[in-house]
C-alpha positions, 0 to 999 in steps of 0.5 A, a space after each residue: 419442812 426444814 427450817 429457813 436458812 435464809 441469810 440476812 442478805 437473802 432476806 433483804 433481796 426478798 424485801 427489795 423484790 416484794 417492794 417491786 411487786 407492788 408496782 409491777 404491771 397495770 391492774 395487778 389487783 385485778 390479776 390477783 382476782 383472776 387467780 384460781 386459788 387465791 386464798 392458798 397463800 395465807 395461813 401457811 407457815 412459810 419458814 421453810 421456803 426460800 426466795 427462788 433467785 440469787 442476784 435478783 434484779 426486778 419482776 418483769 412480767 406478772 401472773 395474769 392476762 397479757 397480750 398473747 394470752 394468760 401468763 401462768 407464772 411470775 418472771 424474775 430477772 437476774 443476770 444470766 448464770 445467777 443461781 436459782 434456789 429450790 423454793 420448797 423442800 420436795 421431789 423432782 417430778 419432771 425435767 424437760 426441754 421444749 420450745 416455749 419453757 426451754 429447759 424446765 424443772 418441776 418439783 412437787 412439795 405436798 400439794 404444791 408444784 413449783 416450775 422453773 423455766 428458761 434455765 441453763 443446761 440440758 436434759 439427758 437420759 440414761 438407763 438409770 433415768 432422766 436428769 437435768 445437767 448444767 455442767 458449767 454450774 455444777 448441777 445435776 438433778 435426777 427425776 425422783 430426787 429429793 431436794 431440800 429448800 434453798 438448794 441451788 437447782 439451776 442457773 438463770 438462762 435464756 432457753 426457750 421463748 424469752 427476750 432476756 435472762 430471767 426465771 419464769 417461776 410457776 406455782 400450782 396448788 392441788 393442780 390449779 395455778 396460783 399467783 406466785 406474787 401472793 405467795 411471796 407477799 405472804 412469805 414476806 409478811 411472816 418474816 416481818 412478823 417474826 422479826 418484830 417478835 424477835 
């Protein structure tokens, strides 16, 4: 995996966001316990990973049970049009549009699959294949395309079922849903340890 290229401001955004995670939602410890694969976030070198949202404001909905059922991701609020970065180097395995996720992107990175919902743009098909396009944002992603970590892949939007601009970010490991907050905490802890050593 490529070495992290997070600048100091991006690292500070990650720090501020992770501080907010500790206050997100009632019963977050119980929600962590319900994650199907709770230990996959530990013991991994996260130096190649990138925080997924520029201009991050706050976490608005945690992974776990909520009123209408199970929420299979973490919602990261940001102003509409804020850029979304690829969390981990990988391959675009699917782009789609539906009534719930809106315009979505799935990227495979080894055993990890990361899913981005409610993004601006649309999905189009040609004889060469299927691709995601955000013309105003200057982004085009083809299914099968390799994407480096930290690359801008989309912009925060309000497509699908949403009440405000945010990224719904889902993570799977070996096909099983994982709480993204656990991964972000593990990334943060490694950054702190590396900074203390340096």
